[in-house]
N, C-alpha and C positions, 0 to 999 in steps of 0.2 A: 458521262463518267459514272462508274460504279458508286452507289450510295455509300458503301463502306469506305472507299478511298476518299470520297469527299469529306466524310465525317472525320477521318484521320487527319486530313489536311487542316480542317478547322481546329482540331485539337492542337496541332503544331502551332498554328497561328495564335491560339489562345495562350498557350504556355510561353510562347515567345514574347507576347505582350506582357504576360505576368512577370517574365524575367526582368524586363526593363521598367515596369511601372509600379511594381509592388512597393508600398511604403517601406523605406529602409530606416532602421535604427542607427544607421551609419551617419549620425549627425553630431551635435555638440556633446551628447552624453555618452556615446559609446564608440568603440573602435573594434578592430579585429586583430587577432594574434595568430600568426602562422609560424611553424617551426619545423625543423628536421632533426632527427635523432640519429647519431652515428656512433660507431665504435671508435674509441679514442686511439686504439693501436693501429688501425688500418683505414679509417674513414668510411668503412662499409656501412650502408644504411641499415638500421635496425627496425624491421617490421614488427607490428603487433605489440609495441611497447605500451604500457599503461601510462597515461598522461592525465594529471589531476590538478585542478586549481582549488585548493581547500577553501579559500574565502568565498568562492562562488558555488562550491559543492557541484562542480561540473567536471566530468571526466570523459575520456575517449581512449582509443588506441590509435597508434600510428598506422598508416596504410602500408602497402607493400613497398613503397618508396621511402618509408620512414618519416612521412610528412603528417603533421597534425594541424588542425585549423579550428579556432574558436571564434565565432562571430558574436556581435552584440555584447562585447565585454566592457564593463565599467571603466571609464577613463579617469586620469588624474588621481589614481589611487594605487598605492604600492601593493602589488599582488605577488604571490608565489606560485611556482609550478613545480610539481613533484613528478619525476619520471623514473619508472622502474622497469626492469626487464630481466627475464630469467638468466642467471649466470653473470649478472652485472651489478655493480654497486648502485644503489638508489641515489638519485641526485635531486637536490632542491635548488631552485634558481629564482631570483627575484627580478621583477620587471615593472615598467610603467607603460600604460597604453595611452597614446595621444588620440584626441578626437579626430575623426575623419582620416585616420591613418591605418596602414597595415604594419603592425609591429612584427618584426622578424626576429626569431630566436634560433640560435644554433646550439644544440646540446650534445655534448660528447659524454658517453658512459664508459667507465673503465671496467674491464672484466674482473670478476671475483671468483671465489671458490664455491659460491652458492650453487647448490644442485639444480639441475634442470627442472623447471616447473614449480620451484619452491615459492617464488615471490608473486604475490597478488595483492595489490594495495586497494584501498577503499575506492579509488578512482575507477578501477575495473568494474566494481559493482554498480557504480553510477552509470557507467557506459552501457551496461547490459540492460538498463531500464527500458531503453527504446530501440535497441539494435535489432534489425530484421535479419538475423544471421542463422535462421533455422537451416539445417542440412549442411552447414558449412563447418569444415574442420581446417584449422590453420596449423601449419607445421613449420617450425623454424629449423634451420640447419642443425642447431644444437640438439633439438628434440629428435631429429632423424639419427644423429650419431649415437644417441643413448639406447636405441633399440637393439635387441640381440642381432648378431650378424648371421647371415646365411652365406657362408664363404667370405663375403664382404658386404658392406652396407649396400642395400639395394632399394632404389626409389619406389618401384612398383610393389615389391614384396612387403614394404612397410605398410601398405594399405590394408593388408589382411588382418591387422589388429583392430580395425575399425568396424563397428556394427554396420550391418547392411552390405558388406563387401564379401563376396564369395570367391574362393579359389578351387580348382579341381585337383590339386595335388602338388607334391614337391617338385615335379618336373616341369612346372609352368609358372611364369610370373603373370600370365593373363588373368585379369580380374573381371568380375561380373557384379554389377551394382543393382541391388534391389530388383532382381529378376530380369534385368536386361542383358543382352548378349555383349560380348567383348567389343564388337565393332560399334556399339552405341556409346562408347566412352571417348570423349574429346580430351586429348593431351596436348597442352600448349607449352612451348618453350619461349618465354618472352613474347607471348601472343601469337607465335607462329605454330601452326599445327604440325605434329610429327605423326606420320601415318603408320610407321612400323617401329614402335618404341621398345623393341626387344632385340636381344642377342641370343645366340646359341639355341636355335629352335624354340625360342620363346621362354627359355629357362630363366634368363636374367634380363634386367632392364638395360637398355642402350644408353640411358642417361647417367653419366658419372655424377655421383652425389657431391663430389668435391667442387663442382661448378655451381651448386645450388645455394642461394641465400635463404629462400623460403618457398613454401608451397601452399596453395589454397585448393581445397578439395570440396566440391559440391556433390553430394550424394543424390541429388534430385531437386526438382523445383528450383532450379538455379535462376538467377536474375536475368533481366531483359537484355543486358549487354552481350550475353553469350548465345551462340546459335550453332546449329548444324549437327547436333547429336540428341538422342532420345533419353539417355540415362544420366550421365554425369559429366563433370568438367574437372580436370586436374590442371591447374595453372602453376607452372614452374617458373619462378623468378630467379634468374642467375645473379651471381656476384658481379659487382662493378670492377673489382680489382683494388689492390692496396693503393691508397692515395698518398701514403706517407713515405714509403720506402720500397725498394725492390725486395721481393721475397720469392722463395721457391719451396716446393715440397714434392716429395716422391714417396710412393708406397708400393708394397709388394704383397701379393696374396698367392694362394695356391692356384688361382684362376688367371690373374692379370698383373701387369705392371703399369703404373700410371704416374704422371707428373703434372705439376701446375706451376706456372710462372706468372707473376703479377707485379705491377708497380705503377708509379706515377708517370704521367706525361704532361707537357705544358697544357694547363687548362683541364686536366682530367686524369684518367687512369686506364689501364688495360688488364686483361686476363687471358691466358692461353692454357688450355688443358689438353691432355692426350692420354689415351689408354689403349693397351694392346694385350691380347690373350697370349699367354706364355706356355700353357699346358692344357691338354684335354683329359688328363687323368682324372681330375676331380669331376668332370662331366659324366664319367662312367658310373659314378655313384648315383647319379640322378637318372640314368638310363639303363638300369638293370644290367650293368657291367658290359653294355654294348659300346663299342668304340666308334665315335663319330669324329672325323678329322675337321673339327670346327675351328676356323680362324677368324677372329673379329677384331675390330678397332673402333674407336670413336674419338673425336676431337672437337673442340669448341674454342671460340674466341669472342671477346667483347671489348669494345673501345668506347669510352665515354668522353664527351667534351662539353664543358660548361664554363664559358668565359664571360663575365659580366660586361667586359669592355666590348665584346662583339654583340651580344644580345642578353639583356638583363633577364635573370630568372628563367633562362632556357637551358635545356639539356638535350644533347644529341647523342644517340647511341647507335652504333653499328655492331651487329652480332651475327655469329654463324655457328652452325652445328653440322657435323659430318659423321656418318657411321657406315660400316660395311661388314658383311658376314659372308664368308665363303665356306661351303661344305663340299670339298672335292675328295671323293673316295678313291680315285685312281683305280677303279674297279668297274669294268664294263657291265657287270651284273647289278650295279647299284646306280641310282640316279644321283645327280649333283644339283646343288642349289646355290644361288647367289642373291644377296639383298644389299641395298644401300639407301641411305638417307642423305639429303642435302637441304640445308635451311640457311637462308640469308635474310636478314631483316634490318631495316633502318627506322628509327623512332625519333620523333621530335616532340618533346614535352615542354609545355609553357605554363608558367605561373604569371600572374598579373598583380597590379596594385590593388585590385578588387578581389573578392573571393571567387575567382573564376579560374578553372583549370581546363586546358584542352591538350589533347594528345593526337598526333598524326603519325600513322605508321604504314610502312610498306613491307610486305613479307612475301618471300618466295620459298615454297617447300616442294620437294620432289622425292618420291620413293620409286625405286626400281627393283624388280624381282624377276628372276629367271629360273626355269627348271630345265635341266639337261637330262633327258631320259636315258641316254646311252642305249644299252641292249635290254631295257626293261619295258614292260607294257605301258608305263607312264607316258602321258602325252607331253610333248614339248610345249612350253608356254613362256610368254613374256608379259609382264604387267608394269605399267608406268602410270604414275599420277603426278601431274604438275599443277600446282596450286599457286596462283598469283593473286594477292589480296592487298587492297588499299582501304584504310578506314580512318574515320575521324570520330573522336569521342570528346564531348564537351560537358563539363560539370560546373554548376553555379550553386554556391551555398548562401542561403539567405541569412539575415541577422537572427531570425527565429530558429535557426538550425535546419530548416527544411532544405532539400536539395532538388535541383532539376538536372536531369541527365538526358542528353540528346546525342544520337550517333548515326553515322552513315557508313555503309560497307559495300564495296563492289569487289566481287570475287570471280575470277575466271579459272576454271578447272578443266584440264585435259586428262582423260583416262585412256589408256591403251591396253588391250588384252588380246594378244596374238596366240592362237592355239593351232597346233599342228598335229594331225592324226597319223596313224601308222602308214598310210599311203602317201604321205607328204603333202596332203591338202592343207592349205593355210587359210584360216579365217581370222579376220580382225574385228573385234567387238568394241573398238575404241570409239569414243565420242568426246565432245567438248561442249561446254556451256558457260553462261555467265549468270551469276546470281547477284541481284541488286536488292539491298534491304536497308531499312531505316528503323530506328527504335526511339521510343520516348518513355521516360520513367520519371515519376515524381515521388520523392521520399518525404514523408511527413514525420519529422523528428522533433517537433516543437514541444510536445508534451512530455512530461517527466516519466509517465508510466505507460505511454502508448507510442508505438512507432509502426509505420506502414510504408510500403512502397508499392505503387501500382503503375503498370505500364504495358506496352505491347510492342512487338516487332511487326513490321509489314514487309513481306517478301514480294517484291514487284515482279520477279521473273523466276522461271524454273531452270535448273541446270540442264535438264534434258531438252529444253526448248519448248515449243508450243505457245510462244508469245507471252502476253501479259498474264500474270498469275493472281496477284492481289490477295495473298493468303496471310491471315493474321495469326499471331502467336501471343495472345494476351496472358499476363501473369500478375500475381498479387502475393504479397508476403506481409505478415504482421507479427507484432509482439505486444502483449498486454501484461504488465507486471502488477499483480494484485498488491503485493507487499515486496520489499526488497529481496526477500528470500524465495519468492515464488512467481514464476512467469508462465504464461500460456502463449504458445507460438503456433503459427499455421502458415501454409503456403499452398497455392494452386497455380497451375500453369499448363499451357499447351505448347508442344515442342515438335519440330519438324526435322526430318533427315532425308537427304537426297543421295547420299553415298552409301554403298553397302559392300560387304565382302562376300565372296563365294566360298563357303566352307562346308565340310562334310560333318554332320552331327555325329557320325559313328567313329571319327578319328580320335584315337586316344591322345595323340600329340598332333596338333595342326602344323604341318610343315610349311604349308603354302596357302595363304588366303588372299587372293587378288582382289583389289578394289575396283569397283565400277560405279558409274553414275546410274541410278535407278532408271531403267528404260521408260520411255514416254507411255508405253502401253500400261504401266502401273502408276498409281497415284503415289506421291511422296509419302513416306512413312510418317505417321503422326502419333503422338502419345499425349495422355493427360495424366498429370500428377496431382494427387491429393495427399497432403501431409499435415500432421498436427502433433504438437509436442508440449511437454511440461518440463520446465527446468527448476530445480530446487537447490537451495544451499542453506538448509536450516542448521547445519553444523559447520563451523568455520573450516575452510579448506576442504570441504567435502561437497562436491558438485555432482548431482545425479540428474541425468536427462532421460526422459521417456519419450520416444517418438514412434508414431504409427504412420503407415503409408499405404496407399492404394494406387496402383498404376496400371493403366490399360494402354495398349498400342494397337493400331490398325494399319493395314496396307504394308506390312513388313514384307520385304523382298525375300522369298523363301525359294530354295532350289526345288524344282519340280522333279522329285525322285520317282514319280510314276509316269514320266513322259515315255510315250511309245512311238508316236508318229512325228515326222519332221516338222509338220506345221504347228505342233503344240509348242507352247511357250516354255523357255528354259526356267523362267522365274514366275512364281504365282504369288498372289497376295496371301499373307497369313496374319495372325493376330496373336497377342500375348496378354496375359493378366498376371499380376503379382501383388501381394499384400503381405504385411508383417508388422511386428512390434520389435523395437530396438531399445535397449537399455545401456547407458554408458555411465560408469561411476569413475570419478577422478578424485584422488586424495593425495595431498602433499603435506607431509609433516617432517620437520627437521631435514634430514638428508634422504628420506625415503619417499618415493613416488609410486603410487599404485594406480593402475588403470584396469578396469574390468568392463568388458563389453559382452552383451548377450543379444542374439537375434533369433526370433521365432518367425519363420517366413515360409511362403508358398509361391511357386512360380509355375506357369503353364504356357505352352505354345499350342496353337491350333492351325493346321494346314491340311488341305485336301480332306477336310472333314474329320481329321484325327486330332484329338486333344491329348497331349502328353506332357510330362515334366521334362524340361531340358536337363542335360547331363550335369549342369552346374547347380541344380536345385538341391538344397540341403535344409532339412527342417529346423535343426538346432545348431547354433554356432556360439561357442563360448571362448573368449580370449582373455587371459590374465597376464599382464606384464608388470614387473617390478624393477625399478632401478634404484641403487643405493650408493651414495657417496661414502666410501670407506675412509677417506682422508689420505693425506700424504701422496696424492696423485692416483690412488686406487679407486676403482668403481666396479660395480657388478650389476648385471641385469639378467633377468630370468623371464622367459615367456612360455606359457603353456596354452596350447591351441586344441580345441575339441570341435569336431564337426560330425553330425550324424551322416549316415551313408548317402552317397550320391546315386542317382538312378543309373541303371544299365540295362541293356537288352539281353535277355537270356537266350541260350541255345536250346531249341526244342529237340533237335536231333540231326541226323545226317541221312542223306539218300544218295544214290548213284545217279550221276548225270552224264549223258552221252558227250564225249569229247568230239566235237564236230570236225576237228583237224584230222581225225582218222580217215574221214571220207576222202580227203585230198592227198593224204600221205600213203594211202594203200594199206593202212593197218587193219587188223581184224576188228570189225565193229563190236562183236560180243566181248572183246577184251579191252575196249577203249572207253570205259566208264570211269569217271572221277568222282570222289566224294564231294557232296554239296551240302553246305550248312543251312539248316532250317532255323530261322530266328523266330522268337516269340514276339509279342506285341512290344512296340518301342518303349524302352525305359520303364517297364512295369515292375522290375525288380530293383532292390537296393543293395549296395555294397555294405560291408560291415562299417561300424563307426571308425572315425579317424581321430587320433590324438597324438601329441608330440610335445616334448619338453626341450627347449633350447636354453643354454647357459653361456654367458659371456663374461669374462674377467678382463678389465682394461687397466693399463698402467701408463701414466704420463711421466716422462723423465725429462727434466730441464737441465740443459747444459748452458754454458756461457754463450755458445754460438748457435745452438739449435735446440729444438724440442723433439723428443722421440715418443711416439705413441705405439704401444703394443696391445693387440687384442688377441685373446685366446678364447676360442668358442668350441662348444660341443653341441652339435645338432642331433636331435633325437637322442637325448642323453640316456634314456632307459631302453633304447633299442626296440621301440614298438614296431611290430610287423604290420604296417599299414598296407593294405592291398592297393595296387596300382591298377591292374586289369587282369582279366582272364584271357589267355591266348586262345583265340577261337580255333586255331588249327590243332592245337594239342590239348586244350583244356587246362593248361598249366596256370597256376596262380603266380602272378608277378607282383612283387612288393615294391614299395617306394624306398626312400632313403633308409639305410641302416644307420647305426650310430656313426657319427662322422666328426672327428676333431679337425678344426681348421685354425689358421693363424694369419694375422695381418700385421705388418709393421709399416709405420709411416714416419718419415723424417721431415721436419719443417725448419727451414733456414730463415 
């Protein structure tokens, strides 16, 4: 057996023994406290709450399920716990801990008129002393709603305000993280991957924000429990549904109409959402006044069940997500497109009388895309990805606050890519494979000023086949807090990706990017992340983060655009390099919240011996957002975005090229020449700088039987003429969005 595999198995055995033999303080002097924090109005879990025990000077935040756990707590002594959360009234609750027992607390917070991001108690500072949370941004549903609207609240567009995240313009919600391409970002909905998270040619997100409870976004060097992508992870946690009463809400914007229904069921709750496009007129503003008959929808559901009489401290969840896009021009001279997503998942989460958590989940995800060429030169194609995954995650928390995490995942993926040429010849590039992986992570959180987690994944097989793989992905993260106001953070890791998309670097808008498994003649793409940062809070309520990163990737699957002969491969290995500095400033005072982010970055790709900057590379990025609670149900938000110019390939000139069709049609050869574009070196020029101001004014009106929310927005308020692209046929300059007023109205019963 491979020596590395043997070593890994010994490590698993060692930590398993450690799990059951480490001396526990769970004796006569101490006990454990576990609790869940929920919204008093609907029973929804509240993630990322600050939880603090003043007598012990210990604090933490709730996880995505609203759960907190303190181990090794002093017994037979009256203690208090203080829980605070943005937009809710802070609550203080007293309790006693019995020896050798798990004390259970249930805390309900009532909403208040406090502005988003305003509350941060001392317990939050205590928690940050040893948290290994570098590169992690946590976003609650309330924070998402406070951002300026782009027609309507959009999940993926909200990421553009974070340092290290790049966008290529107003006409795309596709995002690029720290120099990585769009297909290197993993998007999860309740742990199930969504392969095409976009609507309307990629202009908007396919995920309705009304279904979201919270989001966790890792910009790089993400922890061991995640796998499959080289750049980032966006984990979307959906709402459970109202546990107290039946409720409904509906909203209308210039783009879509949507509805949500939720309520209690015996032993749990449910939620159903639906959204449908109602007009394409607003899309013309994003697409240079060109009309695209785009028709889209998305829907989701979630059912939760937790009955102590059936199984104590267990929760079962069934969830689903569906979306579809149709672009049918009804014109034989234009191609048509169709996309769809299907996700079904089942989750079983279990607590125990000891500080042990385990989670078992089964997920199925499918994406389907098809191109109908009609009477155009475009090739007909169909792309399908079917992903079936089962995984188990186990976490044990020791009395000294250390944690042991172990997990197992088996994933079977089928990809199909059917291509048809002009003569009717059909080729199927489909394949299937199974990936089996395990991970092990130990988090050292016992020290007040130092925290670290170290672990690795072991990929036993390759999706493309080829037998036993035995490839490791080791990772490490740490935080060292010199003083309460100053912390040093760092992370390092190796990451692997075996799925890729086939895309054209020269496309201004990527209409169709099919997914395939990286063929066996190429190695799996791998990247190494190095990150380091400093967090400061020398002024109360003013947090400043400085992060630097360096990332390299090897064996990227790149389209061979220099292929001449049939025996040459369609994909060749490429590499990338990116590095930069990020600054994030967050300030909350009274009813005003200010966020300022700045990124200085470089990104390069190398393939076929050519090194160039990708089209999403931008040297300087500055984002400023402000939201202010005006009182009496009024609030306002402002966002200003600045990007230095993106790369593009210049036109050197034109020449005449013989039209070979004239030979067969009998035309005159000397009169059958067509103009041919001569391009310069790839992406050697830069577009002008981009900047834009968005303003939103919101009003909440409360009636006896419902709440009404009205949002009025102005996108590109000072009508900046930001260039979109130069038309290569005419040389015409095409601009992005002009000034655009929009409105959204939502009713909640």
